[in-house]
PyMOL commands that place a pseudoatom at each C-alpha (Angstrom):
pseudoatom trace, name=CA, resn=MET, resi=1, chain=A, elem=C, hetatm=0, pos=[-8.144, 139.246, 226.466]
pseudoatom trace, name=CA, resn=LYS, resi=2, chain=A, elem=C, hetatm=0, pos=[-11.021, 137.786, 224.515]
pseudoatom trace, name=CA, resn=LEU, resi=3, chain=A, elem=C, hetatm=0, pos=[-14.453, 137.613, 226.026]
pseudoatom trace, name=CA, resn=SER, resi=4, chain=A, elem=C, hetatm=0, pos=[-16.844, 134.836, 225.297]
pseudoatom trace, name=CA, resn=GLU, resi=5, chain=A, elem=C, hetatm=0, pos=[-20.241, 135.670, 223.839]
pseudoatom trace, name=CA, resn=GLN, resi=6, chain=A, elem=C, hetatm=0, pos=[-21.830, 134.813, 227.190]
pseudoatom trace, name=CA, resn=ALA, resi=7, chain=A, elem=C, hetatm=0, pos=[-19.515, 137.230, 229.016]
pseudoatom trace, name=CA, resn=LYS, resi=8, chain=A, elem=C, hetatm=0, pos=[-20.251, 139.994, 226.496]
pseudoatom trace, name=CA, resn=LYS, resi=9, chain=A, elem=C, hetatm=0, pos=[-23.972, 139.434, 226.951]
pseudoatom trace, name=CA, resn=GLU, resi=10, chain=A, elem=C, hetatm=0, pos=[-23.649, 139.588, 230.750]
pseudoatom trace, name=CA, resn=LEU, resi=11, chain=A, elem=C, hetatm=0, pos=[-21.638, 142.828, 230.588]
pseudoatom trace, name=CA, resn=LEU, resi=12, chain=A, elem=C, hetatm=0, pos=[-24.207, 144.436, 228.301]
pseudoatom trace, name=CA, resn=GLU, resi=13, chain=A, elem=C, hetatm=0, pos=[-27.019, 143.441, 230.645]
pseudoatom trace, name=CA, resn=LEU, resi=14, chain=A, elem=C, hetatm=0, pos=[-25.095, 144.814, 233.628]
pseudoatom trace, name=CA, resn=ALA, resi=15, chain=A, elem=C, hetatm=0, pos=[-24.423, 148.107, 231.826]
pseudoatom trace, name=CA, resn=LYS, resi=16, chain=A, elem=C, hetatm=0, pos=[-28.169, 148.533, 231.220]
pseudoatom trace, name=CA, resn=SER, resi=17, chain=A, elem=C, hetatm=0, pos=[-29.050, 147.851, 234.861]
pseudoatom trace, name=CA, resn=ASP, resi=18, chain=A, elem=C, hetatm=0, pos=[-30.486, 150.844, 236.759]
pseudoatom trace, name=CA, resn=SER, resi=19, chain=A, elem=C, hetatm=0, pos=[-29.165, 149.582, 240.106]
pseudoatom trace, name=CA, resn=PHE, resi=20, chain=A, elem=C, hetatm=0, pos=[-25.646, 149.346, 238.674]
pseudoatom trace, name=CA, resn=LYS, resi=21, chain=A, elem=C, hetatm=0, pos=[-25.876, 152.896, 237.343]
pseudoatom trace, name=CA, resn=LYS, resi=22, chain=A, elem=C, hetatm=0, pos=[-27.057, 154.108, 240.766]
pseudoatom trace, name=CA, resn=ASP, resi=23, chain=A, elem=C, hetatm=0, pos=[-24.186, 152.305, 242.498]
pseudoatom trace, name=CA, resn=ILE, resi=24, chain=A, elem=C, hetatm=0, pos=[-21.616, 153.877, 240.164]
pseudoatom trace, name=CA, resn=GLU, resi=25, chain=A, elem=C, hetatm=0, pos=[-23.139, 157.334, 240.634]
pseudoatom trace, name=CA, resn=SER, resi=26, chain=A, elem=C, hetatm=0, pos=[-23.029, 156.853, 244.397]
pseudoatom trace, name=CA, resn=LEU, resi=27, chain=A, elem=C, hetatm=0, pos=[-19.341, 155.971, 244.221]
pseudoatom trace, name=CA, resn=ARG, resi=28, chain=A, elem=C, hetatm=0, pos=[-18.612, 158.976, 241.995]
pseudoatom trace, name=CA, resn=SER, resi=29, chain=A, elem=C, hetatm=0, pos=[-20.354, 161.399, 244.322]
pseudoatom trace, name=CA, resn=GLN, resi=30, chain=A, elem=C, hetatm=0, pos=[-18.303, 160.249, 247.313]
pseudoatom trace, name=CA, resn=TRP, resi=31, chain=A, elem=C, hetatm=0, pos=[-14.906, 160.243, 245.591]
pseudoatom trace, name=CA, resn=LYS, resi=32, chain=A, elem=C, hetatm=0, pos=[-12.459, 163.001, 246.434]
pseudoatom trace, name=CA, resn=ASN, resi=33, chain=A, elem=C, hetatm=0, pos=[-8.990, 163.773, 245.180]
pseudoatom trace, name=CA, resn=PRO, resi=34, chain=A, elem=C, hetatm=0, pos=[-6.547, 163.179, 248.038]
pseudoatom trace, name=CA, resn=PHE, resi=35, chain=A, elem=C, hetatm=0, pos=[-4.117, 165.753, 246.648]
pseudoatom trace, name=CA, resn=ILE, resi=36, chain=A, elem=C, hetatm=0, pos=[-6.535, 168.686, 246.735]
pseudoatom trace, name=CA, resn=LYS, resi=37, chain=A, elem=C, hetatm=0, pos=[-6.996, 170.482, 250.047]
pseudoatom trace, name=CA, resn=ASN, resi=38, chain=A, elem=C, hetatm=0, pos=[-9.153, 173.592, 250.361]
pseudoatom trace, name=CA, resn=GLY, resi=39, chain=A, elem=C, hetatm=0, pos=[-9.558, 173.760, 246.594]
pseudoatom trace, name=CA, resn=ARG, resi=40, chain=A, elem=C, hetatm=0, pos=[-5.816, 173.851, 245.912]
pseudoatom trace, name=CA, resn=VAL, resi=41, chain=A, elem=C, hetatm=0, pos=[-3.319, 171.169, 244.970]
pseudoatom trace, name=CA, resn=ASP, resi=42, chain=A, elem=C, hetatm=0, pos=[-1.308, 170.062, 247.981]
pseudoatom trace, name=CA, resn=VAL, resi=43, chain=A, elem=C, hetatm=0, pos=[2.144, 169.498, 246.507]
pseudoatom trace, name=CA, resn=ASP, resi=44, chain=A, elem=C, hetatm=0, pos=[3.537, 168.217, 249.779]
pseudoatom trace, name=CA, resn=ALA, resi=45, chain=A, elem=C, hetatm=0, pos=[0.888, 165.481, 249.956]
pseudoatom trace, name=CA, resn=TYR, resi=46, chain=A, elem=C, hetatm=0, pos=[1.690, 164.467, 246.380]
pseudoatom trace, name=CA, resn=ILE, resi=47, chain=A, elem=C, hetatm=0, pos=[5.446, 164.350, 247.007]
pseudoatom trace, name=CA, resn=GLU, resi=48, chain=A, elem=C, hetatm=0, pos=[4.889, 162.328, 250.180]
pseudoatom trace, name=CA, resn=PHE, resi=49, chain=A, elem=C, hetatm=0, pos=[2.710, 159.837, 248.283]
pseudoatom trace, name=CA, resn=VAL, resi=50, chain=A, elem=C, hetatm=0, pos=[5.187, 159.473, 245.418]
pseudoatom trace, name=CA, resn=THR, resi=51, chain=A, elem=C, hetatm=0, pos=[8.074, 158.997, 247.850]
pseudoatom trace, name=CA, resn=GLN, resi=52, chain=A, elem=C, hetatm=0, pos=[6.275, 156.325, 249.858]
pseudoatom trace, name=CA, resn=PHE, resi=53, chain=A, elem=C, hetatm=0, pos=[5.038, 154.586, 246.721]
pseudoatom trace, name=CA, resn=ASN, resi=54, chain=A, elem=C, hetatm=0, pos=[8.560, 154.520, 245.314]
pseudoatom trace, name=CA, resn=GLU, resi=55, chain=A, elem=C, hetatm=0, pos=[9.823, 152.970, 248.558]
pseudoatom trace, name=CA, resn=PHE, resi=56, chain=A, elem=C, hetatm=0, pos=[6.994, 150.439, 248.469]
pseudoatom trace, name=CA, resn=ILE, resi=57, chain=A, elem=C, hetatm=0, pos=[7.809, 149.195, 244.997]
pseudoatom trace, name=CA, resn=ASN, resi=58, chain=A, elem=C, hetatm=0, pos=[11.548, 149.520, 245.638]
pseudoatom trace, name=CA, resn=HIS, resi=59, chain=A, elem=C, hetatm=0, pos=[12.132, 151.347, 242.413]
pseudoatom trace, name=CA, resn=MET, resi=60, chain=A, elem=C, hetatm=0, pos=[15.547, 152.801, 241.781]
pseudoatom trace, name=CA, resn=GLN, resi=61, chain=A, elem=C, hetatm=0, pos=[15.531, 155.996, 239.784]
pseudoatom trace, name=CA, resn=LYS, resi=62, chain=A, elem=C, hetatm=0, pos=[16.715, 155.581, 236.216]
pseudoatom trace, name=CA, resn=GLY, resi=63, chain=A, elem=C, hetatm=0, pos=[19.113, 157.969, 234.575]
pseudoatom trace, name=CA, resn=LEU, resi=64, chain=A, elem=C, hetatm=0, pos=[18.019, 159.783, 231.471]
pseudoatom trace, name=CA, resn=THR, resi=65, chain=A, elem=C, hetatm=0, pos=[19.273, 158.384, 228.198]
pseudoatom trace, name=CA, resn=PRO, resi=66, chain=A, elem=C, hetatm=0, pos=[19.721, 160.793, 225.305]
pseudoatom trace, name=CA, resn=MET, resi=67, chain=A, elem=C, hetatm=0, pos=[17.664, 160.286, 222.184]
pseudoatom trace, name=CA, resn=VAL, resi=68, chain=A, elem=C, hetatm=0, pos=[19.809, 159.064, 219.303]
pseudoatom trace, name=CA, resn=ASP, resi=69, chain=A, elem=C, hetatm=0, pos=[17.387, 159.228, 216.388]
pseudoatom trace, name=CA, resn=VAL, resi=70, chain=A, elem=C, hetatm=0, pos=[18.215, 162.065, 213.994]
pseudoatom trace, name=CA, resn=LYS, resi=71, chain=A, elem=C, hetatm=0, pos=[15.088, 162.013, 211.817]
pseudoatom trace, name=CA, resn=MET, resi=72, chain=A, elem=C, hetatm=0, pos=[12.043, 161.921, 214.097]
pseudoatom trace, name=CA, resn=LYS, resi=73, chain=A, elem=C, hetatm=0, pos=[8.664, 162.504, 212.496]
pseudoatom trace, name=CA, resn=LEU, resi=74, chain=A, elem=C, hetatm=0, pos=[5.337, 162.781, 214.258]
for i in range(1, 74): cmd.bond("trace and resi %d" % i, "trace and resi %d" % (i + 1))
show_as sticks, trace
zoom trace
């Protein structure tokens, strides 16, 4: 996606805005991780979310396919 010069200028001005920075900080301070309860990860909540999300997108689980490449270099 290419931005026009005008759009770039507007984004730079917005990034410098004190009110925008305060709004973002306010959002950050109120955010909480829904999978952490009492300071610990709630695995049941995560599994429930993943299960419901999978049903929502109607995603069938894929089988694993073995890697065929013999010479893999990182």
